[in-house]
LUMKE-733196 format. One record per residue: y, x, z of N, C-alpha, C in turn. Coordinates in steps of 0.1 Angstrom, whole numbers, plus 2048, in hexadecimal, padded with zeros to 3 digits. Example, Ala and Ser with C-alpha at 12.3 -4.5 7.8 and 13.67 -1.06 7.14 Angstrom:
2
7C788484E7D387B84E7DF88484E7EA8808477F588984780088184F
END
This chain:
538
858D1586E864D1187586FD0D86A86FD15860879D13855876D0584E869D0384C866CF6846869CEA84E868CEC85C86CCE186587BCDE865883CE9864891CE8863895CE185688FCE584B893CDF83F88FCD083E883CCD84587FCBF845889CB784E88FCBE858898CB68618A5CB48598A9CBE8518B6CBC84A8B4CB383E8A9CB48378A6CAC82B89ACA382E89CC98836890C8F83888CC8882C87FC8582A87AC7E81F87DC6F820882C69816885C5A817879C52818879C4781F86DC3F82086AC3981285DC3780F85AC3180285EC23801863C207F6868C127F385CC097F185DBFC7F5852BF37F384EBF17E4859BF27DC856BF07CD84DBFB7C884FC087CD847C137C8839C127CE838C0D7DA82BC0C7E0822C027D9828BF77D3820BED7CD81DBEF7BE822BF97B8820BFC7AA817C087A880FC0879E806C1379B80EC1F79780BC2B79C813C37799812C3B78A807C38784806C3B775810C3276D810C25771819C1C76A827C2076D82AC24779838C2877C83DC34774834C3E773837C4A76B838C4675C830C3D758830C3974A83EC32747842C2A75084FC2474E85BC2E74E85AC38758865C42758866C4A74B85AC4D74585AC5573985BC4D72D85DC4072E85EC3872286CC32720872C2D72B87FC26729887C2A735894C2C73389DC3073E8A2C237458A9C257508AEC1A7578B9C127508C2C197498CCC127418C6C0B7368BCC1172F8B6C0A7248AEBFE7288A8BFF7348A1BF37398ABBE873C8B6BEC7428C0BE17458C5BDA7388C7BE272E8CBBDC7218C0BD471B8B4BD971C8A9BD17178A7BC471E8A9BC572B8A8BB97348B3BAF7318BEBB472E8CABAB72C8C9BA371F8C4BAA7148C5BA47078B7B9F7028ACBA37088A0B9F703897B9870D895B9E71988CB98723891B8B72889FB8A72A8A4B7D72F8A3B727268A0B7571989EB6A70F890B6870B887B6F712878B6E70F872B62716866B5F71385FB5371A85FB5572985EB4A73185EB4B740853B54746847B5473F83CB5C744840B6B744846B6F73A84AB7D739856B8074285FB7774486AB7974D866B7B75B85BB7375F857B7576D850B82770849B88766843B9476884CBA0766857B9F75F860BAA75C869BAB769869BB776F872BB977B881BBA777889BB5780898BB777D89CBC577C8A8BC87778ACBD67758ADBDD7838B1BD678E8B2BDD79B8A5BE17A089BBD979E88DBDC7A2888BE779A88ABE778D885BF278488BBFF788898BFE78C89FC0B790898C1179C895C087A688EC0D7B2880C127AF879C0C7A586CC107A186BC1E79B874C20792873C2D78A87BC38790884C3579A88DC3F79F885C4A7A6887C567A2880C627A8889C6E7A6894C6F7AE89DC7B7AE8A3C7C7A08A5C8979C8ABC8C78F8A1C897848A6C8377A89EC7D76F89EC867638A1C937648A2C9C758895C9D75188ACA075787ECA2750879C9574A87AC8A751876C7D74B87FC7A73F88CC7D73F895C7A734891C8372888DC9072B889C9972087CC94719873C8F721867C8A71C869C7D714872C75719875C6871287BC6B704885C7570488BC786F7882C7E6ED879C876F286FC8D6E9865C836E3861C796EC858C6F6E785FC666DD86CC646DE873C5B6D5875C636C8878C706C9879C786BC86BC786B5861C786BC853C786B6852C6A6AF854C5F6B6852C526B085BC4F6A4868C536A6872C5069B86FC5868F86CC65691869C6E68585CC6967F852C66687845C61681847C5467984FC4B67E852C3F67785AC4166A864C4A66B86BC4E65F863C5465485AC5D658851C6464F847C5A649842C51651839C4764C840C3E64184CC3A645854C3263B856C3962E85AC4662F85CC4D623850C4F61B845C51622838C5361B834C46614837C3A61A834C2D61483DC2B60884AC2F609853C2D5FD84EC365F284BC435F5848C4D5EB83BC4A5E4831C445EB824C415E5824C335DE82CC2A5E382BC1C5DD835C1B5D1841C205D284BC1E5C884EC2A5C0850C365C6854C425BF849C495B883CC465BB831C4D5B6829C445AD82FC3B5A5828C3259C822C3A591815C3858F80EC40584809C4D58880DC52594808C5F5987FBC5E5A07F4C685A17E7C685A87EAC675B77E2C5E5BE7E4C5C5CC7DFC685D47E6C6A5DF7E3C755E87D6C725F07CEC7C5F27C2C7A5F97C5C776087BDC6F60E7BFC6B61C7BAC766257C2C7862F7BEC8263A7C0C7B6477B9C816517BAC7B65F7C8C7B6647CBC7266D7D9C716737DDC7E67A7D4C846827D7C9068A7D9C9C6817D4C9C6757D6CA766C7E1CA56627E7C996627F1C966587FDC9E65A804CA264F811CA965181CCA165981CC94657826C8C65E824C8C66D818C8B671815C8C680818C99685815CA467E817CB1683826CB568382DCB067983CCB2679842CAB68583FC9E687844C97692841C9D6A0834CA26A1830CA96AD838CB66AF83ACBD6A4842CCA6A5850CC86A9857CBE6A3865CBC6A6866CB76B585ECAE6B985FCA96C785BCB36D1852CBC6CE84ECC76D7859CD16D8860CD46CD86BCDD6CD876CD86D6879CCB6D5883CC56DD880CC66EC873CC26EF86FCC26FD86FCD0703869CD96FD868CE7702876CED70387FCEA6FA88CCF06FA894CEB706893CDE70989ACD8714894CDD722887CDE723881CE272F883CF1731882CF9727885D08729893D0A72C89CD037268AAD067298AED017378A8CF673B8AACF27498A4CFB753898D00751891D0975A898D1675B89CD1C7508A2D297508B1D287568B7D1D7538C5D1C7598C4D1B7698BBD1376E8B9D1277C8B4D1F7828ABD2677B8A6D337808B2D3D7808BAD3D7768C6D467778CFD437828D1D367858DAD337908D4D3779D8C7D3679F8C0D3A7AB8C0D497AD8BFD507A28BFD5F7A38CCD647A68D7D5D7A48E4D627A68E9D5F7B58E1D587BD8E4D557CA8E2D617D38E8D617DF8E6D6C7E98D7D6D7ED8D0D627EE8C2D637F28BAD6B7E98BED6C7DC8B6D737D28BAD827D18C3D867DA8C7D947D98BBD9E7DA8B1D9C7E48A6DA67E489EDA67D789CD9B7D1895D9B7C489DDA37B98AADA17B98B2DA87AF8B2DB77B28B1DBB7BE8B0DCA7C18A2DCF7BD898DC87BF88BDCD7BC888DCD7AD88EDC37A688BDC2797899DC179089FDCD78F8ADDCC7888ACDC877A8A3DCD7728A3DCA76489FDBB761895DB7768891DA976789DDA076B8A4DA47768AFD9B77B8BAD9B7718BDDA676A8C8DA77618C4D9D7558B8D9D7518B4D947468B4D8674A8AFD827558AFD747598BCD6F75D8C5D777628D2D737678DDD7475C8D9D787508E2D797458E7D6B7418F3D6A73D8F8D5D7398F1D5872D8EBD607258E4D5C7198D5D5A71B8D0D5C7278C2D5B7298BDD4D7268C3D4272B8BED357288BFD317198C9D367138CBD337048C0D3A6FC8BDD466FF8B3D4E6F88A5D496FC8A3D47708895D4370D892D3570889BD2C707898D1F702895D1F6F389AD296EC897D296DE888D2C6DB881D316E5872D336E386BD266E0872D1B6E386CD0E6DF86AD0D6D0871D156C8870D146BA862D186B585AD1F6BD84DD226B9844D156B7849D0A6BC841CFE6BA842CF96AB84BCFF6A384BCFC69583ED0068E837D0969482AD0D68F81FD0268F822CF7697819CEC697818CE6689824CE6682824CE067481ECEA66A816CE5660810CEF65781ACF764F816D0364B81FD0C644820D0863682BD0163382ECFD62583DCFE623842CF861884FCFA614859CF461E856CE962485FCE362E862CED63A858CF363E85ACFD64A862D08646860D0D639869D18634877D13633879D0762E887D0262C88ED0063A887CFC64488CCFA651890D08657888D1265588BD2065A897D25653898D236468A4D2963E8B0D216428AFD146448BBD0D6488C1D116558B8D1265F8BDD1766C8C2D2566C8BCD2E6648C0D3B6638CED3C65D8D1D356528DED3564B8E8D2F6548E5D2465B8EFD1E6648F2D276708E8D2E6758EBD376808F4D4267C8F2D486708FAD5366B908D4D668909D41663916D3B66191ED3A66E918D3667991ED34686922D4268B919D4C68991CD5A68D929D5F68692AD5C679936D60672942D59678941D4C67B94CD45681951D4B68E947D4F69694AD556A3951D636A194CD6B698952D78696960D77690961D6D68796ED6A681979D6668C974D5D69597DD596A0980D646AA977D6E6AB97AD7A6B3982D846AD986D826A098FD8C69A989D9769297CD9568F975DA068897ADA067997ED95674983D94666991D90665999D9566E9A7D9166F9AFD966639ABDA165D9B2DA66519ACDA26449A4D9864499ED936379A8D8D62E9A7D8F6219B0D896189AFD796189B9D736129BAD646129AFD5E60A9A9D655FF99FD5F5F7991D615FD990D68608983D6B60E97DD5E613970D5C611969D5061695BD4F612955D44616946D42613944D4160494ED3D5FC94CD3B5EE947D485E7949D545ED945D605E8936D625E792FD5A5EF920D5A5EE91BD535E2923D4A5DC91ED425D191AD4A5C5922D545C191ED5C5B5910D625B790ED685C3901D6E5C58F6D635C58F8D585CB8EED4D5CB8EBD485BD8F6D455B58F3D3F5A88EED4959E8F2D565A08ECD605988DDD6159A8D8D625A68CAD625A98C3D565A58C9D4A5A78C2D3E5A38C1D3C5948CBD4058C8CAD4057E8BFD495788BED5557E8B4D5F57A8A6D5957D8A5D54589898D4E58D894D4258589ED3A58189CD2E579896D3156B89AD3D566896D41559889D48559887D5156287BD5A563871D5656D874D4F57786BD4C58286DD3D58686BD3457D86ED26580865D2058B859D2658D850D22597856D255A5860D2E5A6866D325B2874D2C5B3877D225AB884D1C5AB883D0E5B088DD095B888CCFB5BD88DCF15B2883CE95B1882CE05A588ECD65A5892CD05B089DCC75B08AACCD5AB8ACCDA5AF8B8CE15AA8B8CE359B8ACCE75968AACE95888ACCDC5808A6CD15858A8CC457E8B7CC057E8BECC25888CCCBF5888D4CC757E8D1CD457C8D8CDC5728D4CD75648C7CD55628C3CD15548C8CC35508C9CBA55A8CECAD5578DDCAC5548E4CB75588F3CB85558F6CC354C8EDCC65438F0CD05388ECCCA52A8F2CBF5278EECB951A8F2CC150E8FDCC950F902CD05038FACDD5018F2CE250B8ECCEF5098DCCED5088D6CE450F8C8CE250E8C6CD65058C1CD84F98C0CCE4EF8B4CC44F28B8CB74F28AECAD4F48A9CA84E789ECA24E7898C9C4DB8A1C924D58A5C934C98ADC894C28A6C7C4C18AEC714C28A7C644C18A1C614B38A7C684A88A2C6649B897C6F497893C784A0889C8249D87BC7B49C873C7E492866C7849185EC7949E858C6E4A3850C6F4AF843C774AE83EC794A2832C804A0833C8F49F840C9449F842CA249F846CA84AC841CB44AF844CB94BD853CBD4BF857CBD4CB865CC14CF864CC94DC86ACD44DC869CDD4E986FCD64F5868CD650086DCD150C878CDA51287FCD551D889CDD523883CEA529878CE952F871CF553486DCFF529869CF951E866D02513872D0950E87DD0350D88AD0950988ED1451288DD1151F891D1C529887D2752987AD25527870D2F526873D38519877D3150F87AD39502887D41504890D3D50C89CD4550F898D5251788ED50520889D5B527882D6551E87BD60514874D6850B87ED70502889D694FF893D704F7899D7C4FF89AD7B50C89ED86514894D91514887D8E51487DD9951387DD9F506881D984FB882D9E4EE88FDA44EB898DA54F58A5DAB4F38AEDA34EA8ADD964EB8B6D8D4E48B6D8F4D58ACD8A4CF8AAD8C4C08B5D844B88B9D894AD8C3D814A48BDD7549E8C6D6C4998C1D604938C0D614848B5D5E47F8B3D5E4708B2D4F46C8BCD4A4658BCD3C4618B3D394568AAD2F4588A1D2A44E8A9D244428B5D1F4458BDD1943A8C1D244308C6D304358CAD3B42D8BFD434278B4D4342E8A8D4B42A89CD4242A89BD39421890D30421882D3741D883D42416877D49412872D5341C87AD55428876D5F432868D5B43885FD64439852D6143E852D5C44D85BD6145585CD5E46386AD5F468871D5446B87ED5547087FD5547F874D53486874D53495869D5D49986BD644A5860D6C4AA854D644AD849D6A4AD83CD634AF83BD5B4BC842D604C7842D5A4D484CD4F4D5854D4D4CB85FD434CC85ED384C1852D364BB851D2D4B0852D1E4B5851D1C4C2852D0E4C7861D094C686AD124C4878D0F4C287CD0A4B4872D0A4AB875D0749D87CCFA49B878CEF4A287FCE24A088ECE34A3892CEC4AC8A0CEE4AF8A7CF74A68A1D034A48A8D0D49C8A8D0C48D89ED0548889CD034798A9CFC4738AECF14798BACEB4738C7CF14798C6CFC4808D2D014878DCD0647C8E9D064808F4D0A4778F1D194738F3D1B4668F0D294618FAD34466905D2F46C90FD3947090BD4047D901D3B4848FCD414908F6D4F48D8FAD594968F4D664958EAD6A4A08EBD634AB8E2D654B68D8D5A4B88CCD5D4BA8C2D524BC8C4D494C88CAD4F4D28CDD484DE8D7D3D4DB8E1D404D48ECD374D08E6D2C4C78DDD2F4BE8D7D254B68CED1C4BE8C9D204C98C0D184D18C9D0F4DA8D4D144E08DBD0C4EA8E5D024E38EBD064D88F4CFD4D18F2CFE4C28E7CF94BD8E4CFC4AF8EDCF64A48F3CEA4A78FCCE449D90ACE949D90ECF04A791CCF54A891CD044A9921D0B49F921D1949F92BD204A9934D184AE93FD1D4B793AD1C4C6938D274CD935D274DB940D224E494CD254E0958D214E8959D124E7958D0C4DB959CFE4DA94ECF74E1942CFC4E1936CF64E8939CF64F793FD014FC942D0250B94DCF850E957CF6506961CEC50995CCDE508953CDC4FE94DCCE4FD944CCB50A93ECD650F935CD451B93ECCF526949CD6528952CD3534957CC553295BCC0526960CB3524955CA8526948CAC52393DCA2523938CA1531936CAD53892FCAD545938CA9550945CAB54F94FCA855A94EC9A55E94FC9055594FC8255A942C7E560937C8355B92AC7F561929C8556F92DC9157192CC9757E936C91588942C8D58294CC8658B947C7959093FC72588939C6558D92FC68598927C7259591CC7659F922C795AD92CC825AD932C875B993BC7C5C0940C735B8948C685BE93EC5F5C6933C5C5C0929C545C8924C5C5D4922C695D391DC705DF928C705EA934C745E693EC745F0942C675F6941C5C5EE943C4F5F3939C4B5FD92DC4E5FB922C4B605925C53612929C6061192BC6861D938C63624941C5C61D94DC5762394BC4962B940C4362993DC3663093FC3763F93BC4164693DC4265594CC42658954C4564F963C4665296AC3A64D963C2F64D969C23647976C1E64F976C2165C982C1E66498EC2566098CC3265D998C3A65999CC3664B993C32642996C2E63599EC21636999C1863F9A0C0B6409AEC0D6469B0C1664F9BDC186559C7C1F64C9C2C296449CBC3063B9C3C3262E9C2C286259BAC296199C0C3360F9CDC3460E9D3C3C6039CFC4B6069D2C506129CFC5E6159C0C616149B8C586199A9C5B6199A4C5A60B9A8C516039A4C515F59A9C5D5ED9B5C625F19BAC6E5EA9B2C7A5EE9AEC7B5FB9A5C855FF998C855F8992C795F7986C775F0987C7C5E1992C785DB994C7C5CC995C8B5CB99CC915D499DCA05D398FCA75D5987CA25DE97ACA75E0972CA65D3972C9A5CD96AC975C196FCA05B697CCA25B4981CAA5A997DCB95AB97FCBE5B797CCCC5B996DCCF5B8965CC65BD956CC95BC951CC75AE957CBD5A7953CBB599957CC7590963CCC592968CD858B95FCE458E95CCE559A954CF159F946CF059893FCE5599932CE4594932CE458493BCDD57E93CCDD56F93ECEB56A948CF257094BD0056C93FD0956E938D0857A92DD1157D922D0F57391ED03571912D01567916D05559922D01555926D04547928D1354592ED1A54F92FD2854D922D3054D919D2B55590CD32556905D31548905D255428FFD24534908D2B52A915D2952B91ED2F52091ED3E52191BD4452C91AD5352D910D59524905D515218FBD57518901D5A50A909D50505910D524F991AD5E4FA921D5E50592CD68507926D7650691AD7850D914D8650D90FD8A50090CD804F7907D844EA912D8B4E291FD884E592AD8E4DE92FD9A4E592ED9B4F2933DA64F9929DB24FA91DDAF4FC913DBA4FF90ADBC4F3905DC84F18FADCB4E88EDDC34EC8E5DC14E38D8DB94E58D0DC04F18D0DCD4F18C7DD34FB8CEDD65098DADD250A8E1DD55178DFDC95218D9DCD52C8D6DC35378CFDB65318C4DB752A8BFDAB5248BADA152F8B6DA653A8B1D9C5458BCD9A54F8C3DA45538CDDA355E8D9D9A55A8DBD9854D8E7D905498E6D8254E8D9D7E5518D8D705568DED705648DCD7A56C8E2D7B5798F1D7C5788F6D8456F904D8556E90BD78569904D71560909D6455C909D5A5678FFD5956F8FFD5057A90AD5458490CD61586916D65590924D6158A926D6257D933D5D577935D4E57A92AD4757892BD3857B92ED3558A928D3D59392BD3B5A1939D3E5A5941D4659D94FD485A0957D3C5A0952D3159A95AD2459A95AD1F5A8953D245B1953D1F5BF961D225C5969D2B5BF976D2D5C497FD215C397CD185BA984D0C5B8983D035C5977D035CA975CFA5D6971D035E2979D0E5E4975D175EE978D125FC981D085FE984D0360B97BCF760F977CEF60696FCE4609960CE460495DCEF5FD950CEF5F7946CF85FE948CFA60B93ED02612930CFC61392FCEF613922CE961491ACEC607921CEA5FB91ACED5EF916CFC5EE91FD055F291CD135F2910D165FA910D12607905D156108F7D0F60B8F8D036058ECCFD6008E6D065F58EFD0B5EC8EAD145E18E5D215E78EBD265F18E7D325F88D9D305FD8D6D256048C9D2260A8BFD215FF8C2D1B5F48B9D1A5E88B6D285E38C0D305E28BFD3D5DD8B6D465E68B8D455F38AFD4D5FC8A1D495FB89ED3C5FA891D375F888BD3C5EB892D3B5E088DD405D388BD4F5D3894D565D9893D655D9887D695E1884D625EC878D665F486BD635EC86BD585E485FD555DC85ED5F5D1869D625CA868D6C5BF863D7A5C4868D7E5D0864D8B5D5855D8B5D8850D805DE842D7F5E183AD7F5D483FD785CA838D775BD837D855B6842D8C5B6842D995AF83EDA55B883ADA25C5835DAD5CD840DB55D384CDB15D4857DB85DB855DB95EA850DAE5EF84CDAE5FE841DA560083BDA660C830D9D60F833D9461B82ED8861A831D7F625829D8263182ED7E63D828D7F64A824D7164F818D70653813D6365981CD5F664821D5366382AD4E66E838D5466D83CD5B663849D61662854D57662852D4B65B85CD4165B85FD3C669854D3B671856D3667F85ED4068785BD4D685863D5868C871D57688874D5567B882D54677889D4867D882D3D67E887D3168488BD34693882D3B69A884D3D6A8890D476AA891D516A289CD5B6A48A9D546A08A9D4C6958B5D456918BAD3B69C8B0D346A18B4D2A6AC8BAD326B88B4D3E6BB8BAD466C68C8D4A6C38CAD4F6B78D8D536B38E1D476B48DDD3B6AF8E6D306B08E9D2C6BE8DFD2D6C78E1D2A6D58EBD346DB8E9D406D88F2D4B6DD901D486D9903D466CC910D436C7916D376CE90ED2C6D0913D206D6916D236E590ED2C6EB911D2F6F991ED376FB920D416F292BD496F3938D436EE937D3C6E3943D376DD940D2A6D6941D1F6DD93ED126D7946D0E6CB953D136CB95BD0F6C0956D146B294ED1F6B2948D246A693ED1B6A0938D126A792ED086A2935CFB69F933CF669293ACEA68E935CDE69793DCD469693CCC869F92ECC269F928CC069391BCBA692910CC2697910CCF694906CD8699908CDA6A8914CDA6AD916CDC6BB910CD06C3912CC46BE90CCB86C58FDCB96C48F8CBE6B98E9CC06B88E4CCA6C28EBCD56C48E6CDF6CD8E7CDA6DC8F2CD36DE8F4CCD6EC8E9CC36EF8E5CBB6E58DACB16E68CDCB86E88CBCC36E08BFCCB6E18BDCD16EF8C8CD56F58C7CDA7038C7CD070E8CBCC370A8CCCB97148D7CBC71E8E3CC07188EECC47218F3CB87298F3CAD7238F9CA172A8F0C9E7368E3C9E7358DBC9C7408DBCA774A8DCCB37458DDCBF74E8EACBE7578F5CBB750902CBA758901CAE7618FBCA375D8F9C987668F1C9B7728E6CA37708DECA777B8E5CB07858EDCB977F8F4CC27878FFCBB790905CB178990FCA9791909CA179C8FDC9B7998F6C947A48F2C9D7AF8EDCA97AB8E9CB37B68F5CB77BE900CB97B790CCBE7BF911CB27C8910CA67C3914C9B7CC90BC997D88FEC9C7D58F5C9B7E08F7CA67EB8FACB27E68FECBD7F090ACB97F8914CB37F1921CB07F891ECA5803916C9B7FF913C9080890BC96815902C9F8128FACA581D903CAE82690CCB581F916CBD82791FCB4830923CA982A92BCA0832924C9A83E917C9783C90FC9184790DC9C85290BCA884E909CB3858916CB685F921CB485992ECB6860930CAB86A
END
């Protein structure tokens, strides 16, 4: 009886002739491939200019609309978007693989060929598109389930299952439930990229949580100097210690950047040095500094003052002989003779480093910030003086921060030789020196949050690897995926409770991940349909 009444109220529309003449598989393929607006644009700019044979077979936009129309298009739009994410990411990864193998890997051994289905690029594209699809479908399903359970008709169910009802009708249920889509990250093989993604989402979610707590007044009495820059000393201290003692657990690109901008402390092979004689590499110099720490910082015995001495270097540091043999006799510490052999003054070496490294880093960051300013070309054109002034301030602050951080981290080695006895904190002084260098983040405390959080993420990754290497903790299979899911859930919860705590770019990304625009559109269409039906019944 109830079904007859509902059929009377909501009669089924007669099938359109267009739908009856087209194959259902083809119709669904069209719905899941291109939307109505996209087909209209394609028809306007491409199909109308194609040969007559193609124009005759291509249906006009009105007919295409009638062919693919099937109520609310939320699921079809979600599938379309996930398919496009798969295709675009796969194309981008293939392009990068082509560039890296053809141009960037000249002279290197070619990678072994593997099947397409087992390739990391295919599995990464599949993982990302699956995360998007499942997140949208789960969020839609749980949101509609929550709405239905809050109606009067669901009161018997709520009375019979109070705990389940409280969970499913919670405001956060769709946000948390949709985050289970993050388990699709396990489709991608367990390597460095998956760990990096998990760490990135974890740090971003904690960052948004802090913003939410700060806006709620949890830190209303904090001092004016309080900020994210305070994480930088911890990060740089750990990174410098890992760079010296556990370089295999240190991000290589980060280390190359530091070594390329320390010409005054890491001695390069002189141009006039005989090519047939060995010269220690940068890694050898850093390894020798680590060995000095293990030997409790031995003193320097100058071969110039003591030419008849049987051994001026410890047996494990003889590779430094090309650097230390001609070093200035005024040096008293072997570390100082290694870092700046020709100049006995540590203070003058530090000052020379600042003067030498600042212009090179300023050029580097000017190029970086100029590239990031390209999307703002309209503002630059409208008000060039203020925009260029803002760009110059950013470059100067970031350059001062990075120059001071790198120089202080190296210069602290010399400083501790004068302040501490040889046996006092022989290993930990690397962490203290790195932390001193990280204090320079105070200079750019308002605009340098991105650099700070990048260093924090690198430090977390390095610390995790160092802990596994030294047996401090053991890894759990799939632990990075679990961290990714929990972090995504936390990010969704913060976005649900306080959207202002999530920055603009991440907020748009979360809204796109949920499909909020399509969800709101579907709700509006459903509400309009209910109003039309109510008007007809009146």
